[in-house]
DOKEPA-797033 format. One line per field, with one value per residue (C-alpha): y, x, z; residue in three letters; residue number from 1. Coordinates in nm, 4 decimals. Each point is the difference from the previous one (the first is absolute). Example, Ala and Ser with C-alpha at 12.3 -4.5 7.8 and 13.67 -1.06 7.14 Angstrom:
// residues 2
c2 <- (-0.4500/0.3440);
c1 <- (1.2300/0.1370);
c3 <- (0.7800/-0.0660);
r <- (ALA/SER);
k <- (1/2);
END
This chain:
// residues 160
c2 <- (-3.1186/-0.1219/0.2144/0.0330/0.0457/0.2243/-0.2268/0.1592/-0.0426/-0.2280/0.1719/-0.0196/-0.2752/-0.2413/0.0156/-0.2715/-0.1682/-0.2770/0.1647/0.1617/-0.3472/0.0594/0.3490/-0.0498/-0.3094/0.2300/0.2534/-0.2900/-0.1311/0.3655/0.0790/-0.2989/0.0192/0.3674/-0.0455/-0.0877/-0.2417/0.1577/-0.3187/0.1960/0.3118/0.2135/0.0408/0.1860/0.3179/-0.0842/0.2654/-0.1846/0.1167/0.1143/-0.1801/0.0365/-0.3645/-0.2151/-0.3319/-0.1023/-0.3396/-0.2992/-0.2064/0.1797/-0.3262/-0.1034/0.3251/0.0771/0.3281/0.0986/0.3910/0.2084/0.3376/0.2278/-0.1307/0.1965/-0.0001/0.0632/0.0194/-0.4016/-0.0865/0.2244/0.2978/-0.2729/-0.1878/-0.3109/-0.2634/-0.1263/-0.3479/-0.0671/0.2450/-0.0150/0.1676/-0.2586/-0.0594/-0.0666/-0.3623/-0.0590/0.0124/-0.3854/-0.0986/0.2883/-0.1555/-0.3626/0.0697/0.2278/-0.3303/-0.2435/0.2245/-0.0650/-0.3366/-0.2110/0.1444/0.3191/-0.0250/0.0712/0.3164/0.2050/0.3712/0.1918/0.3215/0.2788/0.3312/0.2039/0.3517/0.2296/0.1219/-0.3022/-0.1021/-0.2152/-0.2367/-0.1178/-0.0720/-0.2131/-0.1674/-0.1153/-0.1695/-0.1369/-0.2134/-0.0671/-0.1092/-0.2328/-0.1315/-0.0386/0.2393/0.1708/0.1261/0.3876/0.3129/0.3557/0.2279/0.3444/0.2814/0.0751/0.3337/0.1357/-0.1292/-0.0286/-0.3739/-0.2380/-0.2693/-0.3311/0.0327/-0.2710);
c1 <- (19.0487/-0.0857/-0.2128/0.0533/-0.2828/0.0491/-0.0460/-0.2847/0.0346/-0.2307/0.0159/0.2561/0.2062/-0.0396/0.2405/0.2140/-0.1115/0.2971/0.2027/-0.2288/-0.0359/0.3916/-0.0697/-0.2442/0.1853/0.3252/-0.2609/-0.1308/0.3101/0.1786/-0.3219/0.0645/0.3539/-0.0280/-0.2955/0.0074/-0.2688/-0.0842/-0.0284/-0.2048/-0.2617/0.1147/-0.3116/0.2847/0.1240/0.4085/0.2553/0.3397/0.2626/0.3499/0.3315/0.3109/0.1691/-0.2091/0.0084/-0.1421/-0.2079/0.1436/-0.3101/-0.2991/-0.1978/0.0138/-0.1073/-0.3624/-0.1062/-0.1846/-0.1231/-0.0956/-0.1346/-0.3112/-0.2634/-0.1182/-0.3417/-0.0505/-0.3616/0.0214/0.2563/0.0491/0.2768/0.2834/0.2585/-0.0933/0.1663/-0.0072/0.0609/-0.0191/-0.2982/-0.1645/-0.0059/0.0953/0.0549/0.3429/-0.2061/-0.0266/0.3763/0.0761/-0.2663/0.1802/0.3464/-0.1706/-0.0696/0.2483/0.2137/-0.2044/0.0332/0.4004/0.1949/0.0944/0.3552/-0.0796/-0.2992/0.3074/0.1013/-0.2949/0.0940/-0.3336/0.0797/-0.1935/-0.0843/-0.1262/-0.1117/0.2772/-0.2780/-0.1067/0.0657/0.2708/-0.2413/-0.2003/0.3324/0.0871/-0.2893/0.0296/0.3538/-0.1581/-0.1975/0.2291/0.1768/-0.2874/0.0454/0.3497/0.0028/0.3725/0.1629/-0.1981/0.1394/-0.1201/-0.0685/0.1728/0.0866/0.3582/0.0760/0.2299/-0.2033/-0.3695/-0.0475/-0.1430/0.2062/-0.0235/0.1934/0.0576);
c3 <- (-3.5416/0.3458/0.1771/0.3999/0.2088/0.3134/0.2718/0.1917/0.4044/0.1714/0.3096/0.3019/0.0174/0.2742/0.3030/0.0869/0.2854/0.0308/0.2493/0.2029/0.2032/0.0678/0.1078/0.2398/0.1824/0.0478/0.1720/0.2096/0.0794/0.1367/0.1860/0.1810/0.0749/0.1320/0.2048/0.3191/0.2225/0.3422/0.2427/0.2625/0.0155/0.2691/0.2122/0.2932/-0.0201/0.0398/0.0033/0.0084/0.2631/-0.0742/0.0641/-0.0283/-0.0658/-0.2584/-0.1630/-0.3229/0.0580/-0.2294/-0.0568/-0.0305/-0.0741/0.3758/0.1815/0.0813/0.1274/0.3290/-0.0584/0.3626/-0.0388/0.0019/-0.2371/-0.2708/0.0613/0.3156/-0.0088/-0.0832/0.2161/0.2539/0.1000/0.2199/-0.2132/-0.2058/-0.0735/-0.4174/-0.0799/-0.3870/-0.0844/0.3210/0.3226/0.3033/0.3616/0.1679/0.0291/-0.3936/-0.0239/0.1031/-0.2988/-0.2339/0.0437/-0.0483/-0.3101/-0.1502/0.1053/-0.1790/-0.3322/0.0027/-0.0490/0.2782/-0.0260/0.0195/0.2994/0.2624/-0.1936/-0.0124/0.1100/0.1576/-0.1132/0.2519/-0.2167/0.2898/-0.0017/0.1508/0.2366/0.1078/0.4162/0.0415/0.2295/-0.3295/-0.1375/0.2778/0.0146/-0.3843/0.0985/0.2806/-0.2171/-0.2330/0.2525/0.1375/-0.4185/-0.0230/-0.2169/0.1285/-0.3569/0.0195/-0.1681/-0.0078/-0.3331/0.0234/-0.2324/-0.0113/0.0993/-0.2844/-0.2634/0.1176/-0.1941/0.1354/0.1858/0.2502/0.2610/0.2789);
r <- (UNK/UNK/UNK/UNK/UNK/UNK/UNK/UNK/UNK/UNK/UNK/UNK/UNK/UNK/UNK/UNK/UNK/UNK/UNK/UNK/UNK/UNK/UNK/UNK/UNK/UNK/UNK/UNK/UNK/UNK/UNK/UNK/UNK/UNK/UNK/UNK/UNK/UNK/UNK/UNK/UNK/UNK/UNK/UNK/UNK/UNK/UNK/UNK/UNK/UNK/UNK/UNK/UNK/UNK/UNK/UNK/UNK/UNK/UNK/UNK/UNK/UNK/UNK/UNK/UNK/UNK/UNK/UNK/UNK/UNK/UNK/UNK/UNK/UNK/UNK/UNK/UNK/UNK/UNK/UNK/UNK/UNK/UNK/UNK/UNK/UNK/UNK/UNK/UNK/UNK/UNK/UNK/UNK/UNK/UNK/UNK/UNK/UNK/UNK/UNK/UNK/UNK/UNK/UNK/UNK/UNK/UNK/UNK/UNK/UNK/UNK/UNK/UNK/UNK/UNK/UNK/UNK/UNK/UNK/UNK/UNK/UNK/UNK/UNK/UNK/UNK/UNK/UNK/UNK/UNK/UNK/UNK/UNK/UNK/UNK/UNK/UNK/UNK/UNK/UNK/UNK/UNK/UNK/UNK/UNK/UNK/UNK/UNK/UNK/UNK/UNK/UNK/UNK/UNK/UNK/UNK/UNK/UNK/UNK/UNK);
k <- (1/2/3/4/5/6/7/8/9/10/11/12/13/14/15/16/17/18/19/20/21/22/23/24/25/26/27/28/29/30/31/32/33/34/35/36/37/38/39/40/41/42/43/44/45/46/47/48/49/50/51/52/53/54/55/56/57/58/59/60/61/62/63/64/65/66/67/68/69/70/71/72/73/74/75/76/77/78/79/80/81/82/83/84/85/86/87/88/89/90/91/92/93/94/95/96/97/98/99/100/101/102/103/104/105/106/107/108/109/110/111/112/113/114/115/116/117/118/119/120/121/122/123/124/125/126/127/128/129/130/131/132/133/134/135/136/137/138/139/140/141/142/143/144/145/146/147/148/149/150/151/152/153/154/155/156/157/158/159/160);
END
């Protein structure tokens, strides 16, 4: 008669790590899909005004933004309304260079379709907006729109 030996446990069995890389890549793909990349860090305060009639822009890749409002850090930039182009303070004289660089980023066929979106604080004086528009006219950037919030929903839309 044969004797049966009891197997003594040799410790904790090892974890199968074969599918761990699949799980990691699924998490990575998930976070890439749900995350948004912020292009510009706001250094001015912009409280978007309300509007009753708005439209959405078709191609957001053809839009460049000009921000106008009070600076976030008044001790560094003063207390008056400031312009922001990309991630730095600017004056209305810098708008021409900004438009030229934004046009260079686009393909040749799309350069005429560049739209300038003005994101202006609701308390900003219209004289500053008029100065911005004058500079845009000098550099033939004639497609201008104003970013607003719709009154009934409070969502952000871009209107003409």
